[in-house]
TORLUMNU-557395 format. One line per 3 residues: number of its first residue (from 1); for each residue x negated, y negated, z of C-alpha. Coordinates in steps of 0.5 Angstrom, whole numbers, padded with zeros to 4 digits. Each point is the difference from the previous one (the first is absolute). Layout:
N
NUM) X Y Z ~ ... $
END
This chain:
577
1) -0026 -0101 0025 ~ -0006 -0003 -0004 ~ -0001 0007 -0003 $
4) 0007 0001 -0002 ~ 0000 -0007 -0003 ~ -0006 0002 -0004 $
7) 0003 0007 -0003 ~ 0006 -0004 -0002 ~ -0004 -0005 -0004 $
10) -0004 0006 -0003 ~ 0006 0004 -0002 ~ 0004 -0006 -0002 $
13) -0006 -0002 -0005 ~ -0001 0007 -0002 ~ 0007 0000 -0002 $
16) 0000 -0006 -0004 ~ -0007 0002 -0003 ~ 0003 0007 -0003 $
19) 0007 -0002 0000 ~ 0002 -0007 -0001 ~ -0005 -0002 -0004 $
22) 0001 0005 -0006 ~ 0007 -0001 0000 ~ 0000 -0007 0000 $
25) -0005 0000 -0006 ~ 0004 0005 -0004 ~ 0006 -0004 0002 $
28) -0003 -0006 -0003 ~ -0002 0004 -0006 ~ 0007 0002 -0001 $
31) 0002 -0008 0001 ~ -0005 -0002 -0005 ~ 0003 0005 -0005 $
34) 0007 -0002 0001 ~ -0001 -0007 -0001 ~ -0005 0000 -0006 $
37) 0006 0005 -0003 ~ 0005 -0005 0002 ~ -0004 -0006 -0004 $
40) -0002 0005 -0006 ~ 0008 0001 -0001 ~ 0002 -0007 0001 $
43) -0006 -0002 -0005 ~ 0003 0006 -0005 ~ 0007 -0003 0001 $
46) -0002 -0007 -0001 ~ -0004 0001 -0007 ~ 0005 0005 -0003 $
49) 0006 -0006 0002 ~ -0005 -0005 -0003 ~ -0001 0003 -0007 $
52) 0007 0002 -0001 ~ 0002 -0007 0002 ~ -0005 -0002 -0005 $
55) 0003 0005 -0006 ~ 0007 -0002 0002 ~ -0002 -0008 -0001 $
58) -0004 0002 -0007 ~ 0006 0004 -0003 ~ 0005 -0006 0002 $
61) -0004 -0005 -0003 ~ -0002 0004 -0006 ~ 0007 0002 -0001 $
64) 0003 -0008 0000 ~ -0006 -0002 -0004 ~ 0001 0005 -0006 $
67) 0007 -0002 0000 ~ -0001 -0007 -0001 ~ -0006 0002 -0005 $
70) 0005 0004 -0004 ~ 0005 -0005 -0001 ~ -0005 -0005 -0002 $
73) -0003 0004 -0005 ~ 0007 0001 -0003 ~ 0001 -0003 -0007 $
76) 0006 -0004 0001 ~ -0003 -0003 0006 ~ -0006 -0001 -0004 $
79) 0003 -0003 -0006 ~ 0005 -0005 0004 ~ 0000 -0001 0007 $
82) 0006 -0004 0001 ~ 0006 0000 0005 ~ 0004 0005 -0004 $
85) -0005 0005 -0001 ~ -0003 0000 0007 ~ 0006 0000 0004 $
88) 0003 0007 -0001 ~ -0007 0003 0000 ~ -0002 -0004 0007 $
91) 0007 0003 0003 ~ -0002 0007 -0003 ~ -0007 -0001 0003 $
94) 0003 -0001 0007 ~ 0005 0005 0000 ~ -0005 0005 -0002 $
97) -0005 -0002 0005 ~ 0003 -0003 0006 ~ -0006 -0002 0003 $
100) 0000 -0006 -0004 ~ 0004 -0006 0004 ~ -0001 -0004 -0006 $
103) -0003 0000 -0007 ~ -0001 -0006 -0005 ~ -0003 -0002 -0006 $
106) -0004 -0007 -0001 ~ -0004 -0003 -0006 ~ -0007 -0001 0000 $
109) 0002 -0007 0003 ~ 0003 0003 0006 ~ 0007 -0002 -0001 $
112) 0005 0006 0001 ~ 0004 0002 -0006 ~ 0004 0005 0004 $
115) 0001 0004 0006 ~ 0004 0006 0004 ~ 0004 0000 0004 $
118) 0005 -0006 -0003 ~ 0001 -0002 0007 ~ -0005 -0002 0005 $
121) 0000 0002 0008 ~ 0004 -0007 0001 ~ 0006 0002 -0005 $
124) -0003 -0005 -0006 ~ 0001 0002 -0007 ~ -0006 -0002 -0005 $
127) -0004 -0002 0006 ~ -0006 0002 -0005 ~ 0001 -0006 -0004 $
130) -0005 -0006 0001 ~ -0005 0005 0004 ~ -0007 0000 -0002 $
133) -0005 0005 0003 ~ -0006 -0003 -0004 ~ -0003 -0001 0007 $
136) 0001 0007 0003 ~ -0007 0003 0000 ~ 0003 0007 -0002 $
139) 0002 -0004 -0007 ~ -0006 -0003 -0001 ~ -0004 0006 0002 $
142) 0004 0004 -0005 ~ -0001 -0005 -0006 ~ -0007 0000 0001 $
145) -0001 0007 0001 ~ 0004 0002 -0006 ~ 0002 0006 0004 $
148) 0004 0002 0006 ~ -0001 -0003 0007 ~ 0003 0002 0007 $
151) 0000 -0006 0004 ~ -0001 -0001 0008 ~ 0006 -0002 0004 $
154) 0004 -0007 -0001 ~ 0006 -0003 0002 ~ 0005 0000 -0006 $
157) 0004 -0006 -0002 ~ 0005 0002 -0006 ~ 0004 0006 0002 $
160) -0001 -0001 0008 ~ -0005 -0002 0005 ~ -0002 0007 0002 $
163) -0008 0002 0000 ~ -0001 0004 -0007 ~ -0006 0003 -0004 $
166) 0001 -0001 -0007 ~ -0003 0004 -0006 ~ -0001 -0004 -0006 $
169) -0001 0003 -0007 ~ -0002 -0004 -0007 ~ 0005 0000 -0006 $
172) -0003 -0001 -0007 ~ 0003 -0001 -0006 ~ 0000 0005 -0006 $
175) -0007 -0004 -0002 ~ -0003 0002 0007 ~ 0001 -0008 0002 $
178) 0001 -0001 0007 ~ 0007 -0002 0001 ~ 0001 0000 0007 $
181) 0001 0004 0007 ~ 0005 0005 0002 ~ 0000 0001 0007 $
184) 0004 0003 0006 ~ 0000 -0001 0007 ~ 0000 0006 0005 $
187) 0005 0002 0005 ~ -0005 0001 0006 ~ 0005 0003 0004 $
190) 0001 0006 -0004 ~ -0008 0001 0000 ~ 0000 0000 0007 $
193) 0006 0005 0001 ~ -0005 0005 -0004 ~ -0006 -0001 0004 $
196) 0004 0000 0007 ~ 0002 0008 -0003 ~ -0007 0001 0001 $
199) -0001 -0003 0007 ~ 0006 0002 0003 ~ -0002 0007 0003 $
202) -0007 -0001 0002 ~ 0000 -0007 0004 ~ -0005 -0003 -0005 $
205) 0001 -0008 -0002 ~ -0002 -0003 -0007 ~ -0001 -0007 -0002 $
208) -0002 -0002 -0008 ~ -0004 -0006 0000 ~ 0000 -0004 -0007 $
211) -0007 -0003 -0003 ~ 0002 -0007 0004 ~ 0000 0004 0007 $
214) 0008 -0001 0000 ~ 0004 0006 0003 ~ 0004 0003 -0006 $
217) 0003 0006 0004 ~ -0001 0002 0008 ~ 0004 0005 0004 $
220) 0005 -0003 0004 ~ -0003 0002 0006 ~ -0006 -0005 -0001 $
223) 0005 -0006 0000 ~ -0004 -0003 -0006 ~ 0004 -0005 -0005 $
226) -0001 0001 -0008 ~ -0005 -0006 -0002 ~ -0003 0000 0007 $
229) -0007 -0001 0000 ~ -0003 0007 0002 ~ -0006 -0004 0004 $
232) 0005 -0002 0005 ~ 0001 0007 0003 ~ -0007 0002 0003 $
235) 0001 0007 0000 ~ 0001 0000 -0008 ~ -0005 -0005 -0001 $
238) -0005 0005 0004 ~ 0002 0006 -0005 ~ -0001 -0005 -0006 $
241) -0007 -0001 0002 ~ -0002 0007 0000 ~ -0002 0004 -0006 $
244) 0005 0003 -0005 ~ 0002 0007 0002 ~ -0003 0000 0007 $
247) 0004 0002 0006 ~ -0002 -0004 0006 ~ 0003 -0001 0007 $
250) 0002 -0008 -0001 ~ 0002 -0001 0007 ~ -0004 0003 0005 $
253) 0003 -0004 0005 ~ 0006 0004 0000 ~ 0002 0006 0005 $
256) -0002 0005 -0005 ~ -0002 0000 -0007 ~ 0003 -0004 -0006 $
259) -0003 0002 -0007 ~ 0001 -0004 -0006 ~ -0003 0000 -0007 $
262) 0001 -0004 -0007 ~ 0000 0002 -0007 ~ -0001 -0004 -0006 $
265) 0006 0001 -0004 ~ 0002 -0001 -0008 ~ 0004 -0006 -0002 $
268) -0005 -0005 0000 ~ -0007 -0001 0003 ~ 0000 -0002 0007 $
271) 0007 0003 0002 ~ -0001 0005 0006 ~ 0004 0005 0004 $
274) -0001 0001 0007 ~ 0002 0006 0004 ~ 0000 -0001 0008 $
277) 0002 0006 0005 ~ 0003 -0001 0006 ~ -0003 0001 0007 $
280) 0004 0006 0002 ~ -0003 0004 -0007 ~ -0006 0002 0005 $
283) 0002 -0001 0007 ~ 0004 0006 0000 ~ -0006 0004 -0001 $
286) -0004 -0004 0005 ~ 0005 0001 0005 ~ 0000 0007 -0001 $
289) -0007 0001 0001 ~ 0000 -0005 0006 ~ 0005 0004 0003 $
292) -0003 0007 -0001 ~ -0007 -0003 0003 ~ 0004 -0003 0006 $
295) 0004 0007 0001 ~ -0007 0004 0000 ~ -0003 -0005 0005 $
298) 0006 0001 0005 ~ 0000 0007 -0001 ~ -0008 0000 0002 $
301) 0001 -0005 0006 ~ 0006 0004 0003 ~ -0005 0006 0000 $
304) -0005 -0003 0003 ~ 0005 -0003 0006 ~ 0002 0007 0001 $
307) -0006 0004 0000 ~ -0005 -0004 0003 ~ 0003 0000 0007 $
310) 0001 0007 0000 ~ -0006 0003 -0003 ~ -0006 -0004 0004 $
313) -0002 0007 0004 ~ -0001 0004 -0006 ~ -0001 -0004 -0006 $
316) -0008 0000 -0001 ~ -0001 0007 -0003 ~ 0007 0001 -0004 $
319) 0000 -0007 -0002 ~ -0007 0001 -0003 ~ 0002 0006 -0004 $
322) 0006 -0003 -0002 ~ -0003 -0006 -0003 ~ -0005 0004 -0003 $
325) 0005 0004 -0004 ~ 0004 -0007 -0002 ~ -0006 -0003 -0003 $
328) 0000 0005 -0005 ~ 0007 0001 -0001 ~ 0003 -0001 -0007 $
331) 0007 -0002 -0001 ~ 0000 0002 -0007 ~ 0000 0008 0002 $
334) 0006 0003 0002 ~ -0003 0005 0004 ~ -0005 -0004 0004 $
337) 0003 -0001 0007 ~ -0004 -0002 0006 ~ 0004 0004 0005 $
340) -0003 0007 -0002 ~ -0007 -0003 0001 ~ 0001 -0002 0007 $
343) 0003 0006 0004 ~ -0002 -0002 0007 ~ 0003 -0007 -0001 $
346) 0004 -0002 0007 ~ 0007 -0001 0000 ~ 0000 -0007 0002 $
349) -0004 -0001 -0007 ~ 0006 0003 -0004 ~ 0004 -0006 -0001 $
352) -0006 -0003 -0004 ~ -0001 0006 -0004 ~ 0007 0000 -0001 $
355) 0001 -0007 -0002 ~ -0006 0000 -0005 ~ 0003 0006 -0003 $
358) 0007 -0004 -0001 ~ -0004 -0005 -0003 ~ -0003 0005 -0005 $
361) 0006 0002 -0002 ~ 0003 -0007 -0001 ~ -0006 -0002 -0004 $
364) 0001 0006 -0004 ~ 0007 -0002 -0001 ~ -0002 -0007 -0002 $
367) -0004 0003 -0005 ~ 0005 0004 -0003 ~ 0005 -0006 0000 $
370) -0005 -0004 -0003 ~ -0001 0005 -0006 ~ 0007 0000 -0001 $
373) 0001 -0007 0000 ~ -0006 -0001 -0005 ~ 0004 0005 -0004 $
376) 0006 -0004 0000 ~ -0003 -0006 -0001 ~ -0004 0002 -0006 $
379) 0007 0003 -0003 ~ 0003 -0007 0001 ~ -0005 -0003 -0003 $
382) 0000 0004 -0006 ~ 0008 0000 -0001 ~ -0001 -0008 0001 $
385) -0005 0000 -0006 ~ 0004 0004 -0004 ~ 0006 -0004 0001 $
388) -0004 -0006 -0002 ~ -0003 0003 -0006 ~ 0007 0002 -0002 $
391) 0002 -0008 0001 ~ -0006 -0002 -0004 ~ 0001 0004 -0006 $
394) 0007 -0002 0000 ~ -0002 -0007 0000 ~ -0005 0001 -0006 $
397) 0005 0004 -0004 ~ 0005 -0006 0001 ~ -0005 -0005 -0002 $
400) -0002 0004 -0007 ~ 0008 0002 -0002 ~ 0005 -0005 -0004 $
403) 0006 -0001 0005 ~ 0005 0000 -0006 ~ -0002 0006 -0004 $
406) -0004 0004 0004 ~ -0006 0000 -0005 ~ -0007 -0002 0002 $
409) -0001 -0008 0001 ~ -0005 -0004 -0003 ~ -0005 0001 0005 $
412) 0000 0007 -0001 ~ 0000 -0001 -0007 ~ -0007 -0004 0001 $
415) -0003 0005 0005 ~ 0002 0006 -0005 ~ -0003 -0003 -0006 $
418) -0007 -0002 0003 ~ 0000 0007 0003 ~ 0002 0004 -0007 $
421) -0005 -0004 -0004 ~ -0006 0001 0005 ~ 0002 0008 -0001 $
424) 0001 -0001 -0007 ~ -0007 -0003 -0001 ~ -0003 0005 0004 $
427) 0003 0006 -0005 ~ 0000 -0005 -0006 ~ 0007 0002 -0001 $
430) 0006 -0003 -0004 ~ 0005 -0004 0004 ~ 0006 -0003 -0002 $
433) 0005 -0005 0002 ~ 0007 -0002 -0002 ~ 0003 -0007 0001 $
436) 0007 0000 0000 ~ 0005 -0005 0000 ~ 0008 -0001 0000 $
439) 0002 -0004 -0006 ~ 0004 -0006 0001 ~ 0000 0001 0008 $
442) 0001 -0007 0002 ~ 0006 0000 -0005 ~ 0003 0006 0004 $
445) -0001 -0004 0006 ~ 0003 -0006 -0002 ~ 0006 0004 -0003 $
448) 0002 0005 0005 ~ -0004 -0003 0007 ~ -0006 0002 0004 $
451) 0004 0006 0004 ~ 0001 0003 -0007 ~ -0007 -0001 -0002 $
454) -0003 0003 0006 ~ 0005 0006 -0002 ~ -0003 0000 -0007 $
457) -0007 0000 0003 ~ 0001 0006 0004 ~ 0004 0004 -0005 $
460) -0006 -0001 -0005 ~ -0005 0001 0005 ~ 0003 0007 0002 $
463) 0001 0001 -0008 ~ -0008 -0001 -0001 ~ -0001 0004 0006 $
466) 0004 0006 -0002 ~ -0003 0000 -0007 ~ -0007 -0001 0001 $
469) 0000 0005 0006 ~ -0007 0002 0003 ~ -0003 -0002 -0007 $
472) -0003 -0007 0003 ~ -0005 -0001 0005 ~ 0004 -0006 0002 $
475) 0007 -0003 -0002 ~ 0001 -0007 0003 ~ 0004 -0007 0000 $
478) -0005 -0005 -0001 ~ 0005 -0006 0000 ~ 0007 -0002 -0002 $
481) 0002 0005 -0006 ~ -0007 0002 -0001 ~ -0002 0007 0001 $
484) -0007 0004 -0001 ~ -0002 0007 0000 ~ -0007 0002 0000 $
487) -0003 0007 -0003 ~ -0006 0004 0001 ~ -0002 0004 -0004 $
490) 0003 -0003 -0006 ~ 0001 0003 -0007 ~ 0003 -0006 -0005 $
493) 0005 0004 -0003 ~ 0003 0003 0006 ~ 0000 -0007 0003 $
496) 0004 -0003 -0006 ~ 0005 0005 0000 ~ 0001 -0001 0008 $
499) 0001 -0007 -0002 ~ 0005 0001 -0005 ~ 0004 0005 0005 $
502) 0000 -0006 0005 ~ 0003 -0004 -0005 ~ 0005 0005 -0003 $
505) 0002 0002 0007 ~ 0002 -0007 0003 ~ 0004 -0002 -0006 $
508) 0004 0007 0001 ~ 0002 -0003 0007 ~ 0004 -0005 -0004 $
511) 0000 -0005 0005 ~ 0004 -0006 -0003 ~ -0003 -0006 -0002 $
514) 0004 -0005 -0004 ~ -0006 -0005 -0001 ~ -0004 0005 -0003 $
517) 0000 0001 -0008 ~ 0000 0008 0002 ~ 0006 -0001 0004 $
520) -0003 0004 0006 ~ -0006 0000 0004 ~ -0006 0002 -0004 $
523) -0008 0000 0001 ~ -0006 -0003 -0003 ~ -0006 0004 0001 $
526) -0008 -0001 -0001 ~ -0005 0006 0000 ~ -0007 0000 0001 $
529) -0005 0005 0000 ~ -0007 -0001 0002 ~ -0007 0004 0002 $
532) -0003 -0003 0006 ~ -0007 -0001 -0002 ~ -0005 -0005 -0001 $
535) 0001 -0007 0002 ~ 0008 0001 0000 ~ 0004 -0003 0005 $
538) 0007 0003 0003 ~ 0003 -0007 -0002 ~ -0001 0001 -0007 $
541) 0004 0006 0000 ~ 0006 -0003 0003 ~ -0001 -0007 -0004 $
544) 0000 0005 -0006 ~ 0006 0003 0002 ~ 0003 -0007 0001 $
547) -0002 -0002 -0007 ~ 0004 0006 -0003 ~ 0006 -0002 0004 $
550) 0000 -0007 -0002 ~ -0001 0002 -0007 ~ 0006 0005 0001 $
553) 0005 -0006 0002 ~ -0003 -0004 -0005 ~ 0002 0005 -0005 $
556) 0008 0001 0002 ~ -0001 0004 0007 ~ 0003 0007 0001 $
559) -0006 0003 -0002 ~ -0007 0003 0001 ~ -0007 -0004 -0002 $
562) -0007 0002 0001 ~ -0006 -0004 0000 ~ -0004 0001 -0006 $
565) -0007 0002 0001 ~ -0004 -0006 -0002 ~ 0005 -0005 0004 $
568) -0001 0005 0006 ~ -0008 0000 0000 ~ 0000 -0008 -0001 $
571) 0005 0000 0006 ~ -0005 0005 0004 ~ -0006 -0004 -0001 $
574) 0002 -0006 0004 ~ -0001 0000 0007 ~ 0005 0001 0005 $
577) 0004 -0006 0003 $
END
């Protein structure tokens, strides 16, 4: 009886050594691989979502800042920022950019001159009278910097009591003296809607924190209030303490893994965007690997329970032979099977061999399934990446296009001017500029109304585009009724001919203008052609064209003027503003 127990123990030990141990090792390797793959996919998804949300936030704030800057630089606002001048423009600004909850202008003493909408959230008309924003941080920062400023989150007190983000831009008079601040309060709900579209399908959550550590936006599942201190949520505080761009497990006490990362974002120093994954992002992969391990262990234990009682009498030689063959078995080779190597295996040991062969088949199926799953995941990642790139490209195109005329906007014009100047300077090529202004346009708006003025701008823009065709490198609306066209290379006589064609083409539109001496809408055009070399700057080209335009207006409008070479050289020698 003792001898039989010894054989049973020996047989069980041999089966464990040559059967169970290799299977457990292989299963452990597969389980670790599945776990790492699940975490890797979660990291990629988290990083992609965070970058896309950061780009969406940048585009949202840039578009609204550029709209305020365009209005602040309009000649009418610079010349006379009064209630009569500002009200229709503020209303039009909010109509074109619904993200503004409110928009207003305040003088340099902080007193609000005009605001839109006309009635606040409580139904009170003229609510801005008597309001002074001189104590607001964004107002003081905009005056001090003399440049646009994006605030942190704060509680409104004029239009309503909601949490807001303000964008302030300085307003200068025609002599470039600081007059006040044009500001707008942003609707955080619209920004939240855009960001939620990015996180809706992948189980991610996003939080935006301003420089003061207050929550600007948080995904609904986090139940964080706008304006709440970020440090009150330990998980968020732990993420903010990590290095930017690093994906970490910020809550290892949870069952599973919870990945998070933070990125510094565009609006002001100190703003941060935090992406936090849900625990189930990687739990599925971990559960699958654990299930596989349990299945394999169960199969092996079942084989032990069946084989040992019935095979004790004939185990020694066949088991050694089988163990020797299994120790050299490679599951990666289809032709490598242990059955042929042990022809004398007793019938009682066949269940072990059959179970092992079934396991090999299952492992090969799992390998095939894993390869197919990886291919599908790679395809899905590529598809989502293409969609995100298309969305980012669309946002960038929108930020560089004037919404009214469809031409390039001021931002696109500034970027293209610097690029063309650099190219022309390398080639020492001539670069030309046409500055174009609709004559008596303020009088047109005053007589026919702003909707008619917008229609006039669109008609003139279409005429400019049709007349110039592909000749200019850029045709842009750079503010109000002003347009600019850039050419490279530029031949002086050809540029002058194009300018005259533009003037005649717009006059031929015969758009009625009773407040103009000509009776129809006309153009004044300034022309400048300059070879980019030496100590010249791009702004010298534009200033020369502007000076020619002003001369055309002084001499009666509806004409083309070119700056003389002497004045052009004097203008070019001055450093850029």
